[in-house]
BASETI-243196 format. One record per residue (C-alpha): residue in one letter; x, y, z. Coordinates in Angstrom, 1 decimal, decimal comma. Last residue first. Example, Ala and Ser with C-alpha at 12.3 -4.5 7.8 and 13.67 -1.06 7.14 Angstrom:
BEGIN
- res / x / y / z
- S / 13,7 / -1,1 / 7,1 $
- A / 12,3 / -4,5 / 7,8 $
//
This chain:
BEGIN
- res / x / y / z
- R / 31,7 / -10,8 / 17,8 $
- P / 28,1 / -9,9 / 18,6 $
- S / 26,1 / -12,8 / 19,9 $
- I / 23,6 / -14,4 / 17,4 $
- T / 25,8 / -17,1 / 15,7 $
- E / 27,7 / -17,3 / 19,0 $
- P / 24,7 / -18,7 / 20,6 $
- I / 22,8 / -17,0 / 23,5 $
- K / 23,2 / -19,1 / 26,6 $
- L / 20,4 / -17,2 / 28,3 $
- V / 22,3 / -16,6 / 31,5 $
- K / 25,7 / -16,3 / 29,8 $
- L / 24,8 / -13,9 / 27,1 $
- W / 22,5 / -12,2 / 29,6 $
- D / 25,3 / -11,1 / 31,8 $
- V / 23,1 / -8,9 / 34,1 $
- S / 24,1 / -5,2 / 34,4 $
- E / 21,8 / -4,1 / 31,6 $
- V / 18,8 / -5,3 / 33,7 $
- I / 19,9 / -3,2 / 36,7 $
- R / 20,6 / -0,2 / 34,6 $
- L / 17,2 / -0,5 / 32,9 $
- S / 15,5 / -0,8 / 36,3 $
- Q / 17,1 / 2,5 / 37,5 $
- P / 16,2 / 4,3 / 34,2 $
- A / 12,5 / 3,2 / 34,1 $
- E / 11,9 / 5,0 / 30,7 $
- L / 8,1 / 5,0 / 31,5 $
- S / 8,9 / 7,0 / 34,7 $
- T / 6,8 / 6,0 / 37,7 $
- E / 9,4 / 3,6 / 39,1 $
- H / 9,1 / 0,8 / 41,6 $
- P / 12,5 / -1,0 / 41,8 $
- L / 13,3 / -4,1 / 39,7 $
- V / 15,0 / -7,0 / 41,5 $
- A / 17,1 / -8,9 / 39,1 $
- L / 18,4 / -12,4 / 38,4 $
- I / 16,8 / -14,2 / 41,2 $
- P / 18,4 / -17,6 / 40,8 $
- I / 16,5 / -20,9 / 41,0 $
- N / 18,3 / -22,8 / 43,9 $
- S / 15,2 / -22,4 / 46,1 $
- R / 14,4 / -22,0 / 49,8 $
- L / 16,9 / -19,6 / 51,2 $
- A / 16,8 / -17,6 / 47,9 $
- F / 13,1 / -17,1 / 48,4 $
- E / 13,5 / -15,6 / 51,8 $
- T / 16,3 / -13,3 / 50,6 $
- P / 14,2 / -12,0 / 47,7 $
- N / 11,1 / -11,6 / 49,9 $
- H / 12,7 / -9,7 / 52,7 $
- R / 11,8 / -6,2 / 51,6 $
- S / 8,2 / -7,2 / 50,6 $
- A / 7,6 / -9,0 / 53,9 $
- L / 9,0 / -6,1 / 56,0 $
- D / 6,6 / -3,5 / 54,5 $
- V / 7,8 / -0,6 / 52,3 $
- A / 8,4 / -2,2 / 48,9 $
- P / 7,1 / 0,7 / 46,7 $
- E / 4,4 / -0,6 / 44,2 $
- T / 4,6 / -2,9 / 41,2 $
- E / 8,1 / -3,8 / 42,5 $
- S / 9,3 / -6,5 / 40,2 $
- M / 11,1 / -9,6 / 41,2 $
- I / 12,7 / -11,4 / 38,2 $
- I / 13,3 / -15,2 / 38,5 $
- G / 15,5 / -17,4 / 36,5 $
- A / 16,1 / -19,7 / 33,4 $
- V / 13,3 / -22,1 / 34,4 $
- K / 13,1 / -25,2 / 32,2 $
- L / 9,6 / -26,4 / 31,6 $
- G / 8,6 / -30,1 / 31,9 $
- H / 4,9 / -29,3 / 32,5 $
- A / 4,9 / -30,6 / 36,1 $
- K / 8,2 / -28,7 / 36,8 $
- A / 6,7 / -25,4 / 35,5 $
- A / 3,5 / -25,9 / 37,6 $
- Q / 5,6 / -26,6 / 40,7 $
- L / 7,7 / -23,4 / 40,0 $
- T / 4,4 / -21,4 / 39,7 $
- L / 3,2 / -22,8 / 43,0 $
- F / 6,6 / -21,8 / 44,5 $
- L / 6,4 / -18,3 / 43,1 $
- H / 2,8 / -17,7 / 44,1 $
- N / 3,4 / -18,8 / 47,7 $
- L / 6,6 / -16,7 / 47,9 $
- T / 4,8 / -13,7 / 46,4 $
- G / 2,1 / -13,5 / 49,1 $
- L / 3,2 / -10,1 / 50,5 $
- S / 4,9 / -8,1 / 47,8 $
- R / 7,8 / -8,1 / 45,3 $
- R / 5,6 / -9,1 / 42,4 $
- A / 6,8 / -12,0 / 40,3 $
- V / 8,3 / -12,4 / 36,8 $
- I / 9,2 / -15,9 / 35,8 $
- M / 11,6 / -16,5 / 32,9 $
- I / 11,0 / -19,5 / 30,8 $
- P / 13,2 / -21,7 / 28,7 $
- L / 11,8 / -22,3 / 25,2 $
- N / 10,2 / -25,5 / 23,7 $
- L / 7,5 / -23,6 / 21,9 $
- T / 5,1 / -26,4 / 22,7 $
- R / 6,1 / -26,3 / 26,4 $
- A / 5,5 / -22,6 / 26,6 $
- F / 2,0 / -23,0 / 25,1 $
- D / 1,2 / -25,9 / 27,4 $
- A / 2,2 / -23,7 / 30,3 $
- I / 0,0 / -20,9 / 29,0 $
- T / -3,0 / -23,3 / 29,3 $
- E / -4,9 / -25,7 / 27,0 $
- T / -8,4 / -27,1 / 26,8 $
- E / -10,7 / -24,2 / 26,0 $
- T / -7,8 / -22,2 / 24,7 $
- L / -5,3 / -20,2 / 26,8 $
- P / -6,5 / -20,7 / 30,4 $
- C / -4,0 / -19,2 / 32,8 $
- M / -2,0 / -22,0 / 34,5 $
- L / 1,4 / -20,5 / 33,6 $
- G / 0,5 / -16,9 / 34,7 $
- G / -1,2 / -14,0 / 33,0 $
- V / -0,6 / -13,8 / 29,2 $
- G / 2,7 / -14,8 / 27,6 $
- E / 5,6 / -12,8 / 26,4 $
- V / 8,0 / -14,3 / 23,8 $
- L / 11,5 / -12,8 / 23,4 $
- T / 13,2 / -14,1 / 20,2 $
- F / 16,9 / -14,0 / 19,6 $
- T / 17,8 / -13,6 / 15,9 $
- G / 20,5 / -15,2 / 13,8 $
- E / 18,1 / -17,4 / 12,0 $
- H / 14,6 / -16,0 / 12,2 $
- Q / 11,8 / -16,4 / 14,7 $
- R / 9,0 / -13,9 / 14,3 $
- N / 6,9 / -16,0 / 12,0 $
- R / 7,5 / -18,9 / 14,4 $
- V / 5,8 / -16,9 / 17,1 $
- A / 2,7 / -16,4 / 15,1 $
- Q / 2,9 / -20,0 / 14,0 $
- V / 2,7 / -21,1 / 17,7 $
- L / -0,2 / -18,8 / 18,2 $
- D / -2,2 / -20,3 / 15,3 $
- A / -1,2 / -23,9 / 16,3 $
- M / -2,7 / -23,3 / 19,8 $
- R / -6,0 / -22,7 / 18,0 $
- F / -8,1 / -19,5 / 17,7 $
- S / -11,7 / -18,6 / 18,1 $
- K / -14,0 / -15,7 / 17,7 $
- G / -17,4 / -14,6 / 19,0 $
- A / -15,9 / -11,8 / 21,0 $
- L / -17,1 / -13,3 / 24,2 $
- R / -15,5 / -16,6 / 23,2 $
- A / -12,2 / -14,9 / 22,4 $
- A / -12,1 / -13,1 / 25,8 $
- L / -13,0 / -16,4 / 27,6 $
- A / -10,2 / -18,4 / 26,0 $
- P / -7,8 / -15,6 / 26,2 $
- N / -8,2 / -15,0 / 30,0 $
- A / -10,0 / -11,8 / 30,7 $
- P / -9,7 / -8,1 / 30,0 $
- T / -12,4 / -8,0 / 27,2 $
- E / -11,2 / -6,3 / 24,0 $
- F / -9,4 / -9,1 / 22,2 $
- C / -6,2 / -9,1 / 20,2 $
- Y / -4,6 / -11,9 / 18,2 $
- P / -1,8 / -10,8 / 15,8 $
- T / 0,4 / -9,3 / 18,5 $
- I / 4,0 / -8,7 / 17,4 $
- A / 3,1 / -9,1 / 13,7 $
- T / 0,2 / -6,7 / 14,1 $
- L / 2,6 / -4,2 / 15,8 $
- D / 5,0 / -4,0 / 12,9 $
- D / 6,7 / -0,8 / 14,3 $
- D / 9,8 / -2,6 / 15,6 $
- Q / 12,4 / -0,7 / 17,6 $
- S / 12,4 / -3,4 / 20,3 $
- A / 11,4 / -1,1 / 23,1 $
- R / 8,9 / 0,8 / 21,0 $
- G / 7,2 / -2,4 / 19,8 $
- L / 7,1 / -3,9 / 23,2 $
- V / 5,5 / -0,8 / 24,7 $
- L / 2,9 / -0,7 / 21,9 $
- T / 2,2 / -4,4 / 22,3 $
- D / 1,6 / -3,9 / 26,0 $
- D / -0,9 / -1,1 / 25,3 $
- S / -2,9 / -3,6 / 23,3 $
- L / -4,4 / -2,6 / 20,0 $
- L / -7,7 / -3,4 / 18,4 $
- D / -8,2 / -2,0 / 14,9 $
- G / -10,7 / 0,6 / 13,9 $
- D / -8,3 / 3,0 / 12,3 $
- P / -8,7 / 5,4 / 15,3 $
- V / -7,6 / 2,8 / 17,9 $
- Y / -9,8 / 0,3 / 19,6 $
- K / -8,5 / -0,9 / 23,0 $
- A / -7,0 / -4,2 / 24,1 $
- G / -7,9 / -5,9 / 27,4 $
- T / -6,6 / -9,2 / 26,0 $
- A / -3,4 / -10,0 / 24,2 $
- I / -2,2 / -12,8 / 22,1 $
- P / 1,0 / -13,4 / 20,1 $
- K / 3,2 / -11,3 / 22,4 $
- S / 6,3 / -11,6 / 20,3 $
- V / 9,6 / -9,7 / 20,3 $
- K / 12,4 / -9,9 / 17,8 $
- I / 16,0 / -9,6 / 18,6 $
- P / 19,4 / -8,9 / 17,1 $
- I / 22,1 / -8,7 / 19,8 $
- D / 24,1 / -5,4 / 19,4 $
- R / 24,7 / -5,2 / 23,2 $
- A / 22,3 / -2,2 / 23,4 $
- I / 19,8 / -4,3 / 21,6 $
- L / 20,0 / -6,8 / 24,3 $
- A / 19,4 / -4,2 / 27,1 $
- R / 16,5 / -2,7 / 25,2 $
- A / 14,8 / -6,0 / 24,7 $
- L / 15,4 / -6,9 / 28,3 $
- L / 13,8 / -3,7 / 29,4 $
- S / 10,8 / -4,3 / 27,2 $
- T / 10,4 / -7,9 / 28,5 $
- F / 10,7 / -6,6 / 32,1 $
- R / 8,0 / -4,0 / 31,7 $
- T / 5,8 / -6,4 / 29,7 $
- K / 6,0 / -9,0 / 32,5 $
- G / 5,5 / -6,5 / 35,3 $
- V / 3,2 / -8,3 / 37,8 $
- G / -0,1 / -7,2 / 36,2 $
- T / -1,4 / -10,7 / 35,7 $
- D / -0,1 / -13,5 / 38,0 $
- T / 3,0 / -15,5 / 38,8 $
- G / 4,5 / -14,4 / 35,6 $
- T / 5,7 / -15,6 / 32,2 $
- I / 8,5 / -14,6 / 29,8 $
- F / 9,4 / -17,2 / 27,2 $
- L / 13,0 / -16,9 / 26,0 $
- G / 14,6 / -17,4 / 22,6 $
- S / 16,9 / -19,3 / 20,3 $
- M / 15,6 / -21,3 / 17,3 $
//
C-alpha cells in the first residue's frame, strides 16, 4: 500500500498542520487520500460523551472525511505519551491494534497519510516506540521540525534514530511555530542543508489563520507525485 508516515522532532512542532496541508494539496490534485492518526492523547470530552482530539478534527476537515472514529480510534485524555496516557486511563492497546487501525484506512488506489505522536523515540506501548510503529507499517517518513534555536540538534538526533530503525526519510519540513526573528531560526534551513543531503521540502511560515494560505501555497508548489513516488494507479491520469 502507498502512504507516508509523518513524525516530528518533538510534540507541538506542526505535524498536524503539515499533514492537513498535504492532504488538501493532494486532494486539489485529484489524488484520493485517507488520513490516519490512530492514537491521540490530550483529547477532550465532547457532548456525546466521547473523547475527541483537536488534531483529529483538523485532519477530518482537511481530508473531507467525517468518520473521526476511524481516523483516530484510540483517544486518551491525559496529554502524555500513549503508554502513560493509556495506563492512567486504566486501558491498554497493542501495536497490532494500531497497525490494524491504519490498515483499515488503506485501500487500493488510495494514498494514506499516517500521523504519529510526538517524536520517533516517544514511548508508544510499554516496550515499543513510534519508530517501531513506523517500521512496522513500512512507510517512508516525513520529519517535521520547528524552525527555532535547537532544531539542528533535534533534527540530527531524529535522523540518527530513523537510521537505527531502518526508516527511509522522504524529507524534512521546517515549521515556524512562532515568528522566526532571531538569527539561529532564520539560518536553520541553510545550516541544515550544509550538513545533510536529506532535502528540506518546505519551510512553513508562522500563521495565525487556520486556513494558513501562505503555507498551503508553499505545500502545493512541491511536486509530491515525484517526492512521494505516488503510483500511476493512484495518480490522476
